C-alpha positions in Angstrom: -12.1 9.5 -101.8 -9.8 9.0 -99.0 -9.4 5.6 -97.4 -10.4 4.4 -93.8 -7.5 5.5 -92.4 -7.9 9.1 -93.4 -11.2 10.1 -93.0 -12.5 12.1 -90.1 -16.1 12.2 -88.9 -16.7 15.4 -90.6 -15.9 13.8 -93.9 -18.0 10.9 -93.1 -21.0 12.8 -92.4 -20.3 14.8 -95.4 -20.2 11.4 -97.7 -23.4 10.4 -96.0 -25.5 13.6 -96.5 -23.8 13.6 -100.0 -25.5 9.9 -100.6 -28.5 10.8 -99.0 -29.0 13.4 -101.5 -28.3 11.3 -104.4 -29.2 7.6 -103.6 -31.7 6.5 -106.1 -32.5 3.0 -103.8 -33.3 3.1 -100.4 -34.5 0.4 -97.8 -36.3 0.7 -94.7 -36.5 -2.2 -92.2 -38.8 -2.4 -89.1 -39.4 -5.4 -86.7 -42.6 -7.2 -86.8 -44.5 -8.4 -84.1 -42.9 -12.0 -84.1 -39.4 -10.0 -83.8 -38.3 -10.6 -87.5 -37.2 -7.7 -89.5 -39.5 -6.5 -92.6 -37.6 -4.5 -95.2 -39.2 -2.5 -98.0 -38.4 0.1 -100.7 -39.5 3.8 -99.7 -39.4 7.2 -101.5 -36.1 9.1 -100.4 -37.1 12.7 -99.5 -33.6 13.7 -99.3 -33.2 13.1 -103.2 -32.4 16.3 -104.7 -33.5 15.0 -108.0 -36.6 13.3 -107.1 -38.0 15.4 -104.5 -36.4 19.2 -105.6 -39.2 21.0 -103.6 -38.1 19.2 -100.7 -34.3 20.1 -100.9 -34.8 23.8 -99.4 -36.2 21.8 -96.2 -32.9 19.9 -95.9 -30.7 22.5 -96.7 -31.6 23.6 -93.2 -30.1 20.2 -92.0 -26.6 20.2 -93.9 -24.9 18.9 -90.9 -28.1 16.5 -89.6 -28.8 13.1 -90.8 -32.4 13.4 -90.1 -34.9 11.7 -91.9 -38.5 12.0 -92.8 -40.4 9.0 -94.0 -44.2 9.5 -95.5 -46.2 6.7 -95.2 -50.0 5.6 -94.6 -51.2 5.4 -91.2 -52.7 2.1 -91.8 -49.7 0.6 -93.1 -47.5 -2.3 -91.8 -44.8 0.0 -91.3 -46.8 2.4 -88.9 -48.2 -1.0 -87.2 -44.7 -2.3 -86.5 -43.3 0.8 -84.9 -46.2 1.0 -82.7 -44.9 -2.2 -81.2 -41.2 -1.3 -81.8 -39.5 1.6 -82.7 -36.4 0.3 -83.9 -35.6 0.8 -87.3 -32.7 0.9 -89.9 -32.4 2.7 -93.4 -30.0 1.9 -96.2 -29.0 4.7 -98.7 -27.2 2.5 -101.7 -25.6 3.6 -105.0 -25.1 0.2 -106.4 -23.4 1.4 -109.6 -20.5 3.1 -107.5 -21.1 0.8 -104.5 -21.4 3.2 -102.1 -23.8 2.8 -99.0 -25.2 4.1 -96.1 -26.9 2.7 -93.0 -28.6 4.2 -90.3 -30.4 3.1 -87.4 -32.3 4.1 -84.2 -35.7 4.9 -82.9 -38.0 6.2 -85.1 -41.1 8.5 -83.8 -44.4 9.6 -85.7 -44.6 13.0 -86.0 -47.7 14.9 -85.1 -46.5 18.1 -85.8 -48.8 19.9 -88.3 -46.1 22.4 -89.6 -43.5 19.3 -90.7 -46.4 17.6 -92.2 -47.6 20.4 -94.1 -43.8 21.5 -94.9 -43.1 17.7 -96.1 -46.6 17.8 -98.4 -46.5 17.4 -101.9 -49.8 17.9 -104.4 -49.1 14.5 -106.1 -49.6 12.8 -102.8 -53.2 13.0 -103.0 -53.4 9.4 -105.0 -52.1 8.2 -102.0 -53.9 10.3 -99.1 -57.1 11.3 -101.4 -58.3 13.7 -98.3 -55.1 15.8 -99.2 -52.8 17.0 -96.1 -55.7 16.7 -93.6 -56.2 12.6 -94.4 -55.7 10.7 -91.4 -53.9 8.1 -93.2 -51.2 10.8 -94.1 -48.7 10.0 -91.5 -44.6 11.5 -91.3 -42.2 9.3 -89.4 -38.9 10.7 -88.1 -35.5 9.2 -87.5 -32.8 10.9 -85.8 -29.8 8.2 -86.2 -28.1 6.9 -83.2 -26.0 4.4 -85.2 -24.4 5.3 -88.7 -22.4 3.1 -91.1 -21.0 3.8 -94.4 -19.2 1.9 -97.2 -17.4 2.9 -100.5 -16.5 0.4 -102.9 -15.5 -2.0 -100.1 -12.0 0.1 -99.3 -13.6 1.2 -95.9 -16.5 0.8 -93.8 -16.8 3.3 -90.7 -18.9 3.7 -87.6 -20.1 6.4 -85.5 -22.7 7.3 -83.2 
């Protein structure tokens, strides 16, 4: 791993995408109606070991830090997003002290094609009516801010 002074933006993006593919811990923060942050753990749909069937979707986004999140329409996440779209996601590898934080305004996906591409059969335990369940929602974040760190040796931001 190069240090901060020798890493360019492309190398930082490569580092970020690699971590997104490997991170077992992903936290998602929304802002509640009182203006306070609310953080919770979520599935990392870009983790190729946990979600191998979705890997093909993200292969088309090798240069992109786009994130999709599955959630219930009735969730606190969606309630917060309807009033404030500002969010952040943090991907971490605690064993290797690598991290990536993405920030921006999240969108609720209405494109049925995307929802179908991301659907996993075992999600029927969360959405009993399947892919047509009105409680099945996909969120999409195209980050505006990116911050990465590795073992405290560097911290780099780009937008």
